[in-house]
Every structure is written in structure tokens, then in C-alpha cells.
N, C-alpha and C positions, 0 to 999 in steps of 0.2 A: 322436920318441922312439926310443931304441936298442932293437933286438930286439923291435919291435912289428909284428905283422901284423894287418891289418884285413880281415875277410871281409864283403862286402856281398851279401846274398841278393836276387837279382832274377830268379828263374826262374819264379815263379808266373804263372798265366794271367790273373788278375784278371777273371774272367768277369762279376762283378757290375757292372763298369764298362759292360758292354754296348757295347763299342767295338772298332773295327778296330785301334785304337792300343793297344799294350801298356800295362798300368796304370802302370808306373814311368816311362813316357815322357810321361804327361799333364802339360801345363804348369801351373805355379803360380808366381806372382810372377816371371815372366820366365825361369824355368828349368824343366827337367823335374823331376819328383819326385826321381828318382835323382840329378839334377844337384845338388840341394840337399844330399842325403846325402853325395855325393862331396866337395862343398866343405867340409862339416863334418869329414869324414875327413881331407882334405888339411891342414886346419888343425892337426891334431895331429902332422903330419909323420911318418907311419909309415915303417918301412923297406920295407914291401911292402903293396900293396892287391890283393886278389883279389876278383873279382866272379863270382858264380855265375849263369849264364844258362841258360835252357831254352826256354820258350815264346817264339816270335818272336825267337830269338836273332840272326837276320839283321838285325833292326832294333836290338835292344838292344845287342848287342856293339859294332858300329861307333860307336854314340852314346857309349858309355862310353869307348872308346878315343880318341874325338875329345876328350873332356873330360880324360881321364887317360891319355896315350899309353903309359905304362909299366905300366898296370894289367894284371894277369894274368887272363885269362878262363878260367873253369872251366865246362864244359858238363855240366849235369845232364839226361841224356837222358830219364829218367823221374822225376817228382816223388814221392819216397818219404819226404818229411818233412825237417825242418830238420837232424836228425842226419845223414841221408844227404847233404844239400847241403854241410854242413861237411866231411864226409869227402871228397867230390869236390873241394872247394876245396883241402884239404891235399894231396891227391894231385897236383893240378895245380901247386901252388906249390912242392912239395918239402918238406923238413924245416923246420918252424917252430921258432923258439927264443924264449925270453922270454915275451911276452904275446901272446895271440891275442884279438882283439875281434870279435864277430859282431854286425853291424848289419843292419837291414832297409832295403831299397831304397825303401820307400814311406812314410818318416817325414820329410817335407820340412822340418819345423820344428826338427829337431835342430841344435843349435849346437856349433861346434867347442870352445868353452870348457867346455861341459857335458861333452862327451866326454873332454876332457883331465882335468877334475877327477875323473871316474869312474875313468879309467885310473890316475891318480896314487894314488887311495885304494886301489884294488885291489892295486897293487904295494907300497904302503907296508904293507898288512896281510898281504902274502905269502899270499894265499888261493889255493886251487885253483880256485874258481869265485866270481865276483861277478856280481850281478844288478843292472842299472839298474832301479830300482823307482820308483813314484810313489804319492802319497797322493791318492785321489780321493773325492769326495763320494758318487758312485754307482758302486761297483765291479762292478755286474752285468755278467756276460759275460767278465770278465777272470780270469786265473789269479791266485790269492791267494798272497802270500808268507807262509809260516808260519815264525815265529821261536821259538827256545827262550828260557827266562828270561835267558840270558846275551846274547841279542841276535843270536846266530848263526842263519843260515837252516837250517831242517831240511828243508823241502820247498817245492815249488810245487804247489798243488792247483788243478786246473781247476774251473770253475763247476759242471759236471755231477757232479763227484766230491766236492764240498765238503759238509761237514756244515753244519747251520744255524749253528753257532757260527763256523765258518770263513768262512761267507758274510758275516758281520758285519765281517770284517777289511777295512780300507780300503786297505791297501798291496797294490799289484798289480804283476805282472811285465810289463815293457815289451817283452820279447823281445830286448833288447840285453844281451849277456852278455860277460864277460871271463874268460879262462882262463889258468892256467899252461900253457904250451905242452906240456911233458912230460906233465902229467896228461891233457890233452886227447888227445894221441896215444895214450895207453894206454886212455882211456875210450871213444873212438869205436867201436872194434871190439866193445865189450861192450854197446853199446846194442841193445836188442831191439825188434822190431816186433810183439811179442805184445800187441796192443791192438785195439780195435774198428776202427780205420782201417787197421791193418796198416802203420803208418808208423814211422819212426825219429825219436823226439822228442829234440831236443838238451837239453831240460830234464831228461831222465833222468840227465844227468851230476851233478845235485845229489845224488841218492840214491847214485850210485856214489861220489862224494867223501865223503859222510857215512859210508857203510859202511866206507870205508878210513880213517876217523878224520881226514880232512882238513877244513880250515876252508872254510865257505861263508858269504858275506855278501851284503848288499844295500846299495846306495847310493841313497837316496831323492833324486831330482832335484827342484829347487825348482819348476820349471814343467813339469808332467806333459804339457802339450800338445806338448812337444818330442818325445815318444815316440809320439804318436798317428799311426796310419796312415789311409789313405783306401781304402775298398773299393768305394765307389760315387761318383757325381758329387755327390750331396748332401754327403757327408763331405768330398770334395775342395773344394767351395765353402766349407764352414765353415773348413777349414784355410787356404784362401786369404784369408778374412776375417781370421783370427787373424794370419797372416803379414804381411798388409798393415798391420794395426794396429801390429804390432811395428816394422815398417820406418818407418812415419810417425812413431811416437813417438820412435824413435832419431834421426831427422833433426831433429825439433823440439828435442831435447836438444842437438843439434850447432849450433843457431843458425838454423834454417830456420823461417820463419813459415808455418804451414798454417792457413788461415782456417777450413776445415771438414774435419777429418780423416775424417768419415764418407763424404764424396764424393770424396776424394782417393786415388788409387791410384799407388803407386810400386813399380817392380820392384826386385829385389834388387841388380842391377848398376848402377843409376842412381847418379850422383855429383852432389851438390849442395854449393855453396859457402855460406859464411855470408851471412846477410841476404838470401837468396833468399826471395821471397814467392810462395806458391802459393794461388791463389784457388779457390773451389768448382768442382766438376765437372771436375777436371783429372786426366789420366792421363799419367804419365811412365814410358815403357816401354823395354825393351831396355837398351842401353848409353848412354842419354841423359846428357849432362853439361851442367849449368847453372852459370854463373859468378856471381860476387858481384853482389848488388843487382838481379838480374833479377827481373821480375815475370811469372809465367806464369798464364794463365787470365783469367776463368773459362771453363769449357766448352772445354778445350783438350786435345788428344792429341798427344804428341810421342813418336816411336819412333826410337831410334838417332840422335838429333839432338844438335848442339852449339849451345848458346846462350851468347852473349857477355855480358860484364859490363854491367849496366845496361840490357839489352834488355827490350823489352815485347812479349809475345806473347799475343794475346787471341782467343778463339773461333776457334782455328786447328787444322787437322789437318796434321801434318808427319811425314815419314819420311825418314831418311838425308839430312837437310838441315843446313846450317850457317848460323847467324844471328849476325851480327857484333855487336860492342860497341855498345850504345846504339841498336841498330836497332829498328824498330817493325814488327810484323806483325799483320795482322788489322784488323777482325773478319772472319770468314767467309773466311779464306784457306786455300788447299790447296797445300802445299809438297811436291812429289813428290821422289823420289830424285835427287840430283845438283844440288839447289838450293844456291847459296851467295850469301848476302846480305851485303854489306860493312858496315863500321862506319857507323853513323848513316844507313843506308839504310832504305827503306820498301817493304813489300809490303802493299797496302791491301785494301779490302773487295772480296770476290768476285773475287779474283785467283788463278789457278792457274799454278804454275810447275813446270817439269821440266827437269832437266839444264841449268840456267841459272845463269850467273855474273853477279851484279848488283853493280856496283862500289860503293865507298864513296860515301855520300851520294846514290846514285842512287835513283830513286823509280818504282815502278809502282803508282800510288795506287788505281785503280779498274777493276773490270769487264774484266779483260784475261786473255789466255792467253799465257804466255811459255814456249815450249818450244825446246830446243836453241839457246840464245842466249847472247850475251855483251853486256852493257850496261855502258858505261864510267862512270867516276867522274862524279858530279854530273849525270847525264842524267835527264830527266823524260820518262816515257812517258805519252801522253795516254790518257784514258779510252776503254774499248771497243776496245783494240788487240789484234790477233791476229797472233801470229808463226806463219805458215803453214809448218810445218816438214816436211810429209810430202807427197810427190808421188804417192802411191799405190803406190810401189815402195820408195823409200828415204827416210831422214830427211836433212835438210839444215840447215845452221846459219846463223843471222843474227847479224851483228856490228853493234852500235850504238856509236859512239865516245863520247868524253868530252864532257860538257856539251852534248849534243844536246838538241833540244826537238822532240818529235813531237806531231802533232795528234791529236785525238780520232777514233775510228772509223777507224783506219788498219789496213791489212793489209800485212805484210811477207812477201813470197813468197820463201822461201829457195831457194837461197843468195843472200844479198844483204848488202851492207855500207853502212852510213850513217856518214859520216865525222864526225870531231870537229867540234863546233860547228854541225853541220847542223840543218836543220829539215824538217818535213813538214807540209803543210797538212791541215786537217780533211777526213776522208773519202778520203784518198789511199791508193791501192794502189801499193806500191813494188815494182816488178819488176826495176829496174836499180839499180846502185850509185849512191849520192848522194855527191858530193864533199864534202870538208870545207867548212863554211860555206855550202853551197848550200841552197836551199829546194826541195823536191820537191812538185810539184802535178800530180795526175793527172786531176782532174775538169775538165770543160768549163765554159763560162760558163752561168749560170743562165738558164732561160727560163720565163716565166709564161704559161700557156695560159688566157686570160681566159674566164670563163663555163663552165669545164670541169665543175664540180659540177652546175650547172643543166642542162647538156646530157647528161652521162653518168650522173647520179644523180637524175634527175627523180623527184619524188614522195617523196624521202627527207628525213629531218630535216636531213641535210647540205645538200641543195639548198635547203630552205626557209630555213635559217639564212643561206646565202650570198645568197639573194634579198633577205631583210630587210636584211642589211648593205649591199647595193648600193642599195636604196631609201633607206636612211638617209644614205648618202654623197651621193646626188642631192639629198635634202632639205637637207642641210647646205650644199651648194654654192649652192642657190637662195635660202636664207634670208639676207637682208641683215644680220640682227642677229648671226649666228654669227661669233664671232671678232672682233667690233667692240667695242673697249673703250669707245668713246663711247656705245654703245647699251646700256650697263649690264653688259657682260661683265667678266670678270676676267682679269688678266694676271700671269704670274709669271716 
């Protein structure tokens, strides 16, 4: 919007959070609280964004500028009220023209489209001040919006100052305000701190405008939860629930099947294609992207992952991993950063992968650890295989070629290469490269030590069972009827 400045207030300490983390930096739905507010603000395309910082500004300021690099930071050295904060913001930004909107940094449910509608109504009515208000069932604790018979706003009255009749009013002040820039510049120096707290209240501009014969109005937002802030962890959790409910509902309307919305969590930056199915107990976090017809869950957490079309991911935890088209993962798989599974590949039950590239149609089906590895197209890794990638000092890489077949309970001691079409026998420890088409065998011939249990485990159930089995074998050998079909035995 032309000639629009938005000021975001983020200087308060948030002591009720009881946290080392600044209140507006607390995460909700995959972003910080102020991150959600800045996303809504950016959606209206203002000419300028100014953020007022104070407490822990060494944390808050860099975070804001990482999200909005051209944001102007204004430092409120001492917190003397919202009027003082806006004055500091205007001084930092220089002269403002057109419209100035003031928003709070702890209202993470605010939508860009709601903010745009509020600004458009304010400018169309040519008001000096507009208040984003809401109608609530229980207005206790909020400032009430007092209107005259014509519908114009006469005042904002705080709970402690309201009369019994005013306390019955259900329209409340959200704290989000829009101003004519020229009026605001004139009104800010006239705000007094002659009150119980000794603070400069931005809402005093309402009375200043009314005394000057200017118009003040209020725009009642449809969903008042968009204006709610979080002062403690309980309120933050409730806002998180509402935000997630909104996100899940929006995706279902876009063609995603969510079997159990109550147990499904989807972050704000997740992207889902049509006909994705999400089963109960699933969390899709960060910048996760899921393509058409994929099925995720149940009981799955994906963070910053890419899932291809038609893939199936069940009871899996994955982070910074790529899962190819029609691939299958799980159950009980752990995909760590750097995992890339090719199309139609498989990572099966109780498999952990890290920094591993697994080719198209390659399989790691069971009970294996694959770290710092490259597995070629169509290769099958036997159950219980360990890619031993760490020598105590440095990490090393294992390369397994195309269409290789490795046995169960193998250990690949990196760095080592297993060629295309090669194989490894069960129980093999591979310490040297295996040429293409060769079979690697590291174990010696089997030896059976007869009578070991009776000798070394005498008096145990193991020894007793072995003795009884030996006696039975002797009896079978001396009984002429055993195995003799003519003596009434059976044969198959």
C-alpha cells in the first residue's frame, strides 16, 4: 500500500513467560510469535516497517532483520508506554506520510488479509484514528470501545475505569490502531503521562482526536482470536492450538485428507499437494514439502523434509531428508540430516540413516545403520548391517555400487568401496574394496565343539537339554524300527 508505515511493538520484557527467551521470540506453528506478525505485515506490502525493540534487543533485533532485512529498528531504552514507543519509532523512521499502523509483536494469529481490510476501511473513511476491535463473549480485562449514537468511537475505557454499564459492552480494543500520519505526528507530543503508571498511552490519541473534532472509528474483526496475545506459556499453548486448527482446516479445504485433525500438527511454512493423506499422530514441521498422493503416518514427525509423489512414510522420525517418488519408509525409521532416498527405494524397520544417498529402487530393509554412505541403484543391504563410518578421529565414506547384494550382519569399515554387482557373505566384515561382481567372505570355516555345553555348563538347563537330546539320538540309532517304513513308519 502506498504511503503506509507499519510499526511493530516488540520492546516489552514478557516477564510472565518466566523464560530466558524474549516473549516475541517464543515459537508457535514453526515461527516465532513476531515472525507471524511480520508475515502478516509484509502481506499488506507497506512502504516501510519499523520494529521497536528494548529488552534483549541483541536477540530480537537480529531475528527481525533476518526475517525482514529492510526493517528499521527503533530502540526504546526505557519502556514508558505505547505512546512513547511509537514516538521512538517515528523518530527512527523519519517523517511518515499517509497511514501509520501500530501492531503488537505478540499476536501470532493475525492474518494479512484482516490487516489489509482494516487499513482499507480506515483510509476509505478518512479517519484520524481507527481501532481494530473485536466482539467477545467475556470482555473482562479488556479496554471497552465506547461509541456514540452515530457509531463513531468516543473513547476507549479500561476495565478498572469503566462504569457498570460500560463493563457490559462486548466490543474490546485489540491494541492494533491505524492513524492519519499528520494527525499522529501532531498528537504524540501532546500525550501526557499523568496517570497511575506514569506511562504514555497511545490510546489517549482517541480523546485528542475527538477534542479536535476529528473522526475516530472502529473496525470489528470477524475472528477476534487474530488479535489475542500471549503473556504466559498457557496462553501461548492455547494460541498454538488455535493456529494449528486453522492451518489443518485450510489444508483440508485445499484437498488434503487429514484422518484425525486433533492429533495432526502442521507448521505454517509446510507445503502440501492435493490428495496427500495424513494419518493420526503426525507432525509436519518447518519447511516440509509433501507431493501428490503421498501418505504420511501414523505417528510420524518430519521436519524440513521433502517427500515425493506417492511415497509412503509410516512411524518415522526424519529431519532434513529427501524421500523420492513412490519410496517407502518405516516403520520405526530414523532419517537424519543428509539422507536422500531415491524413487521406489526403501528404508525399513529400525533403520537409521545419516548423510546417506540411497539410489533409485535401492533397499535398506531392516535393523541397520547407514552413515556417510552412497548406495547405488537397485542394491539390497542385508539385515543388521553397520556402516562403520568413524575411526575415533574422522568420519569416512562407504560406497556400494549398483545392483549389489550384501549379506546379513555385515560391517563395512570405511573408507571402503563395494563394486557394482558385488556381494558379501553373511557375517562379513569388509575392510578392503570389493571388485565388481566379486563375493567378499571374511569368516573362516565353521567348527563344532562336541559336548561343549555338558563340559562348560554342567548342571544348567542348557547342559541337561543337550544331554537329553544326545540320549535321544543314541536311542534312535539303536532302535531298528525308527525310519523303517516296513515296520509301520511313515514316509513323505
